[in-house]
C-alpha positions as CSV (number, residue, x, y, z in Angstrom):
1,M,27.5,-15.8,-57.6
2,P,25.1,-15.7,-54.6
3,N,26.6,-18.7,-52.9
4,G,30.2,-18.2,-53.8
5,S,32.1,-21.2,-54.9
6,L,32.1,-24.9,-54.2
7,K,35.3,-24.3,-52.3
8,D,33.4,-21.9,-50.0
9,L,30.8,-24.5,-49.4
10,L,33.3,-27.3,-48.6
11,S,35.2,-25.0,-46.3
12,K,32.3,-24.8,-44.0
13,E,32.4,-27.4,-41.2
14,E,30.4,-30.4,-42.0
15,A,29.3,-29.2,-45.4
16,E,27.6,-32.6,-45.9
17,N,25.4,-31.9,-42.9
18,S,24.7,-28.2,-43.8
19,V,23.3,-29.0,-47.3
20,G,22.7,-32.7,-47.2
21,I,24.5,-35.5,-49.1
22,A,21.7,-35.6,-51.7
23,K,22.4,-32.0,-52.5
24,L,26.1,-32.6,-52.8
25,L,25.3,-35.4,-55.2
26,E,23.1,-33.1,-57.2
27,I,25.9,-30.5,-57.4
28,A,28.4,-33.3,-58.4
29,I,26.1,-34.4,-61.2
30,G,25.6,-30.8,-62.4
31,V,29.4,-30.3,-62.6
32,A,29.8,-33.6,-64.5
33,Q,27.2,-32.6,-67.0
34,G,28.9,-29.3,-67.5
35,I,32.2,-30.9,-68.2
36,E,30.6,-33.5,-70.5
37,Y,29.1,-30.6,-72.5
38,L,32.5,-29.0,-72.9
39,H,33.8,-32.4,-74.2
40,N,31.0,-33.4,-76.5
41,G,28.4,-30.6,-76.7
42,C,30.4,-28.0,-78.6
43,E,31.6,-27.9,-82.2
44,S,35.1,-28.3,-81.0
45,R,36.2,-30.2,-77.9
46,I,37.1,-28.0,-74.9
47,L,39.4,-29.1,-72.2
48,H,39.1,-27.0,-69.1
49,L,42.3,-28.3,-67.5
50,D,41.7,-26.6,-64.1
51,I,38.7,-28.3,-62.6
52,K,38.7,-27.6,-58.9
53,P,36.2,-26.5,-56.2
54,Q,37.3,-22.8,-56.6
55,N,36.2,-22.8,-60.2
56,V,32.7,-24.2,-59.6
57,L,30.4,-21.3,-58.7
58,L,27.0,-21.8,-57.1
59,D,23.9,-19.8,-57.8
60,Q,21.0,-19.0,-55.5
61,S,19.7,-22.6,-55.7
62,L,23.2,-24.1,-55.5
63,N,23.2,-25.0,-59.1
64,P,26.9,-25.3,-60.2
65,K,28.5,-23.2,-63.0
66,I,31.9,-24.0,-64.2
67,S,34.1,-20.9,-64.4
68,D,37.7,-19.7,-65.2
69,F,38.6,-20.9,-68.6
70,G,42.1,-19.3,-68.5
71,L,43.9,-22.6,-68.9
72,A,41.4,-24.2,-71.3
73,K,42.5,-25.8,-74.6
74,V,40.3,-26.2,-77.7
75,Y,41.0,-28.9,-80.2
76,S,39.3,-30.8,-83.0
77,R,37.2,-33.9,-82.3
78,D,39.3,-35.6,-85.0
79,H,42.2,-35.7,-82.5
80,S,42.3,-38.0,-79.4
81,Y,44.9,-36.0,-77.6
82,V,46.0,-32.3,-77.2
83,T,49.5,-31.0,-77.6
84,M,51.0,-29.0,-74.7
85,T,54.5,-27.6,-74.5
86,S,54.3,-27.1,-70.7
87,A,52.1,-28.3,-67.9
88,R,49.0,-26.4,-66.7
89,G,46.6,-27.0,-63.8
90,T,46.5,-26.9,-60.0
91,I,48.5,-29.2,-57.8
92,G,46.2,-31.7,-56.1
93,F,43.8,-31.8,-59.1
94,I,46.2,-32.0,-62.1
95,A,46.2,-35.3,-64.0
96,P,49.5,-37.2,-63.9
97,E,49.9,-37.4,-67.7
98,I,50.2,-33.6,-67.8
99,F,53.5,-33.6,-66.0
100,M,54.6,-37.3,-66.6
101,R,54.8,-37.6,-70.4
102,N,55.6,-41.3,-70.2
103,L,51.9,-41.7,-69.4
104,G,50.8,-40.4,-72.7
105,N,49.5,-37.0,-73.9
106,P,46.8,-35.0,-72.2
107,S,43.2,-35.6,-73.4
108,H,39.6,-35.1,-72.2
109,K,40.4,-37.9,-69.7
110,S,42.7,-35.3,-67.9
111,D,39.6,-33.3,-67.0
112,V,38.0,-36.6,-65.8
113,Y,41.0,-37.0,-63.3
114,S,40.6,-33.5,-62.0
115,Y,36.9,-34.0,-61.6
116,G,37.6,-37.2,-59.7
117,M,39.8,-35.4,-57.2
118,L,37.0,-32.7,-56.8
119,L,34.5,-35.4,-56.2
120,L,36.6,-37.1,-53.5
121,E,37.1,-33.7,-51.8
122,M,33.3,-33.1,-51.9
123,V,32.5,-36.3,-50.1
124,G,35.8,-37.6,-48.8
125,G,36.0,-35.6,-45.6
126,K,39.4,-34.0,-46.4
127,Q,39.3,-32.0,-43.2
128,Q,38.8,-35.2,-41.2
129,F,41.7,-36.7,-43.2
130,K,43.9,-33.8,-42.3
131,Q,43.0,-34.1,-38.6
132,I,43.6,-37.8,-38.6
133,T,47.0,-37.6,-40.3
134,S,48.1,-34.6,-38.3
135,F,47.2,-36.4,-35.1
136,S,48.9,-39.6,-36.1
137,T,52.1,-37.8,-37.0
138,G,52.2,-35.3,-34.2
139,G,51.3,-32.5,-36.5
140,S,54.0,-33.2,-39.2
141,S,52.7,-33.5,-42.8
142,G,55.8,-35.3,-44.0
143,T,54.3,-38.8,-43.4
144,E,50.7,-38.1,-44.3
145,A,48.9,-40.8,-46.2
146,Y,47.9,-40.3,-49.8
147,F,44.4,-38.9,-49.7
148,P,42.9,-41.1,-52.5
149,E,44.3,-44.2,-50.8
150,W,42.6,-43.2,-47.5
151,I,39.4,-42.8,-49.4
152,Y,39.8,-46.3,-50.9
153,E,40.2,-47.8,-47.5
154,K,37.0,-46.0,-46.4
155,V,35.2,-47.5,-49.4
156,M,36.5,-51.0,-48.5
157,E,35.1,-50.6,-45.0
158,K,31.6,-51.4,-46.2
159,M,29.3,-51.9,-43.3
160,D,27.2,-55.0,-43.4
161,N,23.4,-54.7,-43.7
162,V,23.6,-50.9,-44.0
163,V,20.4,-49.5,-45.5
164,D,21.1,-45.8,-44.8
165,E,20.6,-43.8,-48.0
166,S,23.1,-41.1,-47.1
167,Y,25.8,-43.7,-46.5
168,E,25.1,-45.3,-49.9
169,I,25.2,-42.0,-51.7
170,G,28.5,-41.1,-50.2
171,R,30.0,-44.5,-51.0
172,K,28.8,-44.2,-54.6
173,M,30.4,-40.8,-55.0
174,R,33.7,-42.1,-53.5
175,M,33.7,-45.1,-55.9
176,V,33.0,-42.9,-58.9
177,G,35.8,-40.5,-57.8
178,L,38.2,-43.4,-57.5
179,W,37.4,-44.6,-61.0
180,C,38.1,-41.1,-62.3
181,I,41.6,-40.9,-60.9
182,Q,43.0,-44.1,-62.3
183,M,46.6,-43.8,-63.4
184,K,46.0,-44.9,-67.0
185,Q,43.7,-42.7,-69.0
186,R,42.0,-45.7,-70.7
187,D,40.9,-46.9,-67.3
188,R,39.0,-43.7,-66.5
189,P,35.4,-43.4,-67.5
190,T,34.2,-40.7,-69.9
191,M,32.2,-37.8,-68.4
192,K,29.1,-39.2,-70.0
193,R,29.7,-42.5,-68.1
194,V,30.4,-40.5,-64.9
195,V,27.0,-38.9,-65.2
196,E,25.4,-42.3,-65.7
197,M,27.1,-43.8,-62.7
198,L,26.2,-41.0,-60.4
199,S,22.6,-40.9,-61.6
200,G,22.2,-44.7,-61.6
201,P,21.9,-47.4,-58.9
202,M,24.9,-48.4,-56.8
203,E,24.7,-51.9,-58.0
204,D,25.8,-50.9,-61.5
205,I,29.2,-49.6,-60.3
206,E,32.1,-52.1,-60.0
207,M,34.6,-51.7,-57.2
208,P,37.5,-49.6,-58.6
209,P,41.1,-50.7,-58.4
210,K,43.3,-49.2,-55.6
211,P,44.8,-45.8,-56.7
212,L,48.3,-46.5,-57.8
213,F,49.6,-42.9,-58.5
214,M,52.6,-42.6,-56.1
215,F,50.4,-43.9,-53.3
216,S,53.4,-45.3,-51.5
217,L,55.2,-42.0,-51.2
218,P,54.6,-39.4,-48.4
219,R,52.0,-36.9,-49.6
220,Q,54.3,-33.9,-49.0
221,H,57.0,-35.6,-51.1
222,V,54.5,-36.2,-53.9
223,F,53.7,-32.5,-54.1
224,E,57.4,-31.5,-53.9
225,D,58.2,-33.9,-56.7
226,Q,55.4,-32.4,-58.9
227,I,56.7,-28.9,-58.2
228,N,60.4,-29.9,-59.0
229,T,59.4,-31.7,-62.1
230,L,57.4,-28.7,-63.4
231,G,59.9,-26.0,-62.3
232,S,57.2,-24.0,-60.5
233,D,56.7,-23.0,-56.9
234,S,53.1,-22.0,-57.5
235,N,49.9,-23.9,-56.9
236,V,48.8,-23.0,-60.4
237,L,51.1,-24.4,-63.0
238,P,52.3,-22.2,-65.9
239,L,50.5,-21.6,-69.2
240,T,52.1,-22.6,-72.5
């Protein structure tokens, strides 16, 4: 694709400044619409199961295209959940129920979680997060904060009397992302609702609960626990 992937765009310094927050919102809505189509626009429901910036390609006009269906699962609309014999996905974007079966079986809400992490990376300033945590720990990642919790604190730091449109767009994207990564699947919105929230006014979005998923553990330990649980030392988890 002419403009590479969303990962390439986000890897540029100050991606928000290079394309504008409004364009990032447009890209986010386009990705959400694409996932919603996979869930509800096809004869069978398609779970992508590997939504991440690397798998969102951008055309000449920065219109997003979802790619790489190598981990996807297709299942009947008559079923609420999909059966998986082993975990699949990418660490940092994989939904907790995929590797913690006590949280229920994977479903279309698993893609919602991955999308939420993608959305937070788009607008969350992950490079800034890494710089702050690295500075505060003397370069050690062992005591880094949990990225979604850091985003939540930024959302809570609402500035009084702010009328800046860019600030409001960014805050809305963060709030929607936090809704998408709720621990319990039933608390996450559908992708149709995600599109509505991103396209609608800020006033229609309630403040999401604080992310609970292992937020009290050091970030490095979270990733190590995921890897140990899954028996994989790769960023991409195994196929069934």
